[in-house]
C-alpha positions in Angstrom: -84.4 -47.1 -78.3 -84.2 -43.1 -78.2 -87.7 -43.0 -79.4 -89.0 -44.8 -76.3 -87.3 -42.5 -73.8 -88.8 -39.3 -75.7 -92.4 -40.0 -76.1 -93.9 -40.8 -72.8 -97.2 -39.1 -72.3 -96.8 -38.2 -68.6 -98.9 -39.1 -65.5 -101.7 -39.3 -67.9 -104.3 -40.5 -65.7 -105.6 -42.8 -63.2 -109.1 -41.5 -63.9 -110.6 -42.7 -67.1 -113.2 -45.1 -66.0 -114.4 -43.6 -62.7 -117.2 -46.4 -62.3 -119.1 -44.9 -59.3 -121.5 -47.9 -59.5 -119.3 -51.0 -58.9 -120.1 -53.1 -55.8 -119.6 -53.5 -52.0 -116.5 -52.0 -50.2 -115.8 -48.5 -50.8 -119.5 -46.8 -51.7 -120.6 -48.1 -54.7 -117.6 -50.9 -54.8 -115.0 -48.8 -56.5 -113.0 -45.6 -55.8 -111.6 -43.0 -58.2 -108.7 -45.6 -58.7 -109.0 -47.4 -62.0 -106.9 -50.5 -62.5 -104.3 -50.2 -65.3 -105.0 -46.4 -65.7 -101.3 -45.5 -64.9 -99.0 -48.7 -65.4 -96.7 -48.5 -68.3 -93.8 -46.1 -69.7 -96.8 -44.2 -71.5 -97.9 -42.8 -68.2 -94.7 -41.3 -66.9 -93.5 -37.9 -67.3 -92.0 -37.1 -70.6 -88.6 -36.1 -69.2 -88.3 -32.8 -71.0 -90.3 -29.5 -71.1 -93.3 -29.9 -73.3 -97.1 -30.4 -73.9 -98.8 -34.0 -74.1 -102.3 -34.6 -75.2 -103.8 -38.1 -75.0 -107.2 -39.9 -75.3 -108.0 -42.6 -73.2 -110.7 -45.2 -73.8 -111.8 -47.7 -70.9 -114.4 -50.5 -71.1 -115.5 -52.4 -68.1 -118.0 -55.1 -67.5 -118.4 -56.8 -64.2 -121.2 -58.4 -62.0 -121.4 -59.5 -58.2 -123.9 -61.3 -56.4 -122.9 -61.8 -52.4 -124.6 -62.2 -49.1 -124.0 -59.0 -47.8 -126.0 -55.8 -49.0 -124.3 -53.6 -51.6 -124.2 -49.8 -50.9 -124.8 -47.8 -54.0 -126.1 -44.2 -54.1 -127.8 -44.5 -50.8 -129.7 -47.8 -51.7 -128.5 -51.1 -50.7 -128.6 -53.9 -53.1 -128.4 -57.8 -53.1 -126.6 -57.9 -56.2 -125.3 -56.0 -59.2 -124.4 -56.0 -62.9 -122.6 -53.1 -64.5 -121.2 -51.9 -67.7 -119.0 -48.8 -68.0 -117.4 -47.0 -70.8 -115.3 -43.9 -70.4 -113.5 -41.7 -72.8 -111.0 -39.3 -71.2 -109.2 -36.3 -72.8 -105.8 -35.5 -71.1 -103.5 -32.8 -71.1 -100.1 -32.6 -69.4 -97.4 -29.7 -69.5 -93.9 -30.4 -68.1 -92.3 -26.8 -67.4 -88.8 -25.8 -67.7 -88.9 -24.9 -63.9 -86.6 -27.2 -61.8 -86.9 -28.2 -58.2 -84.7 -30.7 -56.2 -83.0 -31.8 -59.5 -86.1 -32.6 -61.2 -88.8 -30.8 -63.9 -92.2 -29.7 -62.2 -95.4 -30.5 -64.2 -99.2 -30.0 -64.1 -101.9 -31.8 -65.6 -105.5 -32.3 -66.0 -108.0 -35.3 -67.0 -111.5 -34.9 -68.0 -113.6 -37.9 -68.5 -116.9 -38.4 -70.2 -118.8 -41.7 -68.8 -121.7 -43.8 -69.8 -123.0 -46.3 -67.4 -125.5 -49.2 -67.3 -126.6 -51.0 -64.1 -128.9 -53.3 -62.8 -129.4 -54.3 -59.3 -131.7 -56.3 -56.9 -132.6 -53.3 -54.6 -134.0 -53.7 -51.2 -136.8 -51.4 -50.3 -139.3 -50.7 -47.5 -143.0 -51.2 -48.5 -146.0 -49.1 -46.9 -146.5 -51.7 -44.2 -142.9 -51.4 -43.2 -141.7 -54.8 -44.5 -138.7 -55.4 -46.9 -139.1 -56.4 -50.4 -136.6 -56.6 -53.1 -137.1 -55.0 -56.7 -134.9 -55.4 -59.9 -133.8 -52.0 -60.8 -132.3 -51.0 -64.1 -130.5 -47.5 -64.4 -128.2 -45.5 -66.7 -126.4 -42.3 -66.8 -124.2 -40.4 -69.0 -122.0 -37.1 -68.8 -118.8 -35.6 -67.5 -117.3 -37.6 -64.6 -115.1 -36.6 -61.8 -112.1 -34.3 -63.1 -108.6 -35.3 -62.1 -106.1 -32.4 -61.5 -102.5 -32.8 -60.9 -101.4 -29.4 -59.4 -97.7 -31.0 -58.6 -95.7 -33.6 -60.4 -91.9 -33.5 -60.0 -90.0 -35.9 -62.4 -86.2 -37.1 -62.5 -84.3 -38.6 -65.4 -81.1 -41.0 -65.0 -79.0 -43.6 -66.6 -78.8 -41.4 -69.8 -82.5 -41.2 -69.9 -83.3 -45.0 -69.4 -84.6 -44.2 -65.8 -87.5 -42.0 -65.0 -89.1 -41.4 -61.6 -91.6 -39.1 -60.1 -93.7 -37.9 -57.2 -97.0 -36.6 -57.8 -100.3 -35.4 -56.2 -103.6 -36.3 -57.8 -106.9 -34.5 -56.9 -110.2 -35.9 -57.8 -112.7 -33.2 -57.8 -116.7 -34.2 -57.3 -117.7 -32.6 -60.8 -119.7 -35.4 -61.9 -123.5 -35.6 -61.6 -124.7 -37.5 -58.5 -128.1 -38.2 -57.3 -128.9 -40.1 -54.1 -131.2 -43.1 -54.9 -130.0 -43.6 -58.3 -128.2 -47.0 -59.0 -125.7 -45.3 -61.7 -124.1 -42.1 -61.2 -121.2 -40.5 -63.3 -119.8 -38.7 -60.2 -118.9 -40.1 -56.6 -119.8 -36.8 -54.9 -116.6 -36.9 -52.7 -113.0 -35.6 -53.1 -109.9 -38.1 -53.3 -106.3 -37.0 -52.6 -103.9 -39.4 -54.2 -100.3 -39.0 -53.7 -98.3 -41.6 -55.8 -94.9 -42.4 -57.1 -93.4 -44.0 -60.1 -90.4 -45.8 -61.4 -89.8 -46.6 -65.0 -86.9 -48.4 -66.5 -86.6 -48.8 -70.3 -83.1 -50.2 -71.8 -82.0 -48.2 -74.8 -79.9 -51.4 -75.7 -82.1 -54.3 -75.6 -85.8 -52.5 -75.2 -86.7 -54.2 -72.0 -89.2 -52.2 -69.8 -90.0 -52.4 -66.2 -92.7 -50.1 -65.0 -94.3 -49.5 -61.7 -96.8 -46.9 -60.3 -98.0 -46.8 -56.5 -100.4 -44.5 -54.6 -102.7 -43.9 -51.6 -106.0 -42.8 -52.0 -107.5 -40.6 -49.3 -111.3 -39.9 -49.5 -113.4 -37.5 -48.1 -117.3 -38.2 -47.0 -120.1 -38.4 -49.6 -122.5 -35.9 -47.4 -125.6 -37.1 -49.3 -125.3 -40.6 -47.9 -123.2 -40.0 -44.9 -121.0 -42.6 -46.4 -116.8 -42.4 -45.8 -114.9 -44.5 -48.1 -111.8 -46.2 -46.6 -108.1 -45.7 -47.6 -107.0 -47.8 -50.5 -103.5 -48.8 -51.8 -102.8 -49.9 -55.3 -99.8 -50.7 -57.3 -99.7 -51.0 -61.3 -96.9 -52.9 -62.8 -95.6 -53.6 -66.4 -92.8 -55.6 -68.0 -92.5 -55.5 -71.7 -90.1 -55.9 -74.7 -89.7 -53.0 -77.3 -88.6 -54.0 -80.6 -88.1 -52.3 -84.1 -91.4 -52.7 -86.4 -92.5 -51.0 -89.5 -90.3 -47.8 -88.8 -91.4 -47.5 -85.2 -91.2 -49.5 -82.0 -93.6 -52.4 -80.8 -94.1 -53.3 -77.4 -95.3 -56.7 -76.1 -95.6 -57.9 -72.5 -98.0 -58.1 -69.7 -99.5 -55.4 -66.9 -100.9 -56.3 -63.5 -102.1 -54.5 -60.5 -102.9 -54.9 -56.9 -105.7 -53.2 -55.0 -106.2 -53.4 -51.2 -108.3 -51.2 -49.1 -106.2 -50.7 -45.8 -109.0 -49.1 -43.7 -112.8 -49.8 -43.6 -115.7 -47.8 -44.7 -117.6 -45.6 -42.3 -121.4 -45.3 -42.8 -124.6 -45.9 -41.5 -124.5 -49.5 -42.7 -121.6 -50.1 -40.1 -123.6 -52.8 -38.0 -124.6 -54.7 -41.1 -121.2 -54.4 -43.2 -118.7 -54.5 -40.6 -115.0 -54.0 -41.3 -115.7 -53.7 -45.1 -112.7 -53.7 -47.3 -112.1 -54.5 -50.9 -109.5 -56.0 -52.7 -108.6 -56.9 -56.5 -105.7 -58.4 -58.4 -105.6 -58.7 -62.2 -103.2 -59.4 -64.9 -103.0 -59.4 -68.6 -101.5 -58.7 -71.9 -100.4 -55.3 -73.1 -99.4 -54.1 -76.8 -97.9 -50.8 -77.6 -96.5 -49.0 -80.5 -94.5 -45.8 -81.0 -93.7 -43.9 -84.3 -93.6 -40.3 -85.6 -96.2 -38.1 -87.4 -95.3 -34.7 -88.6 -92.3 -34.9 -86.7 -94.0 -35.5 -83.5 -94.1 -38.7 -81.3 -97.1 -40.6 -81.5 -97.8 -43.7 -79.1 -100.8 -46.1 -78.9 -101.5 -48.8 -76.1 -104.0 -51.6 -75.8 -104.7 -54.0 -73.1 -107.0 -56.3 -71.4 -107.0 -56.8 -67.6 -109.2 -59.4 -66.3 -109.9 -59.5 -62.5 -108.3 -62.5 -60.9 -108.9 -62.2 -57.1 -111.7 -60.2 -56.1 -113.2 -59.4 -52.7 -116.1 -57.1 -51.9 -116.2 -55.9 -55.4 -117.6 -56.4 -58.7 -115.7 -59.1 -60.8 -115.1 -58.3 -64.4 -112.6 -57.1 -67.1 -111.0 -53.7 -67.9 -110.1 -52.9 -71.6 -107.9 -49.9 -72.1 -107.1 -48.3 -75.6 -104.5 -45.1 -75.3 -103.2 -42.8 -77.8 -101.3 -39.6 -77.3 -99.0 -37.1 -79.0 -95.8 -35.2 -77.5 -95.5 -31.8 -78.6 
């Protein structure tokens, strides 16, 4: 199982989807955290100095119809359907620099996002009354870029155990227009301290990996909306076996997301203590091999949402591919 230990692609992103138009709690119903974005051995630090390059593709389709208004881009909606695609280029460099017994690393992830949204938008007519209109919107472009200025990883148990701490910073680089239902950016910063722990047995191929983080958001000054703080946990359990000259991994991946503080906005009297939650679990399939002497890894997973509160309810599909140099 040596190949498994040597080809992890490192902190390679919680970004990818960045759906700024989801629904409800948090403005637009989702923050910068994307369920399943970092959940398996592929997303841990490589464990040795080197450069990792990856591409993460994500598809999400979801809908919501609830009694409370949904804050999206300065609008309020009575329901929302959304489809989002994202393709994220990731670069990670683990340096030879040692700190506290671990290796220091930096990284960046740049997403390109396509969005389609349809909502029942509440607007004020010239007479001062409220009417509801069906609005369709779409957007595409570079989303909010994720920077990792600090990551520090440790290796133990002969390489079977990896752990790390990191700080992710989401910058508001994506376009944002108040009054639009679909925006590729969120128009605020997010600071995400996180930890990971990953064990893969070199004898039997069993993997148990967990990522946990907290997201702290600044205010969207265009709408005076402050999204609350969120906790999220992603876990993968899989078995890796020899297959066609490489290693195939089969298992399950799941996530738990809970907003721990409510939002603050001009809609406080309507929304109250607005906190989102989502839980999901689904299958994951990975494959590890070598091309031109370099480690190549791919991963495919489907994560349906099973328990959702104050958010869109849908399905995440991830496809990741990366190479370690």
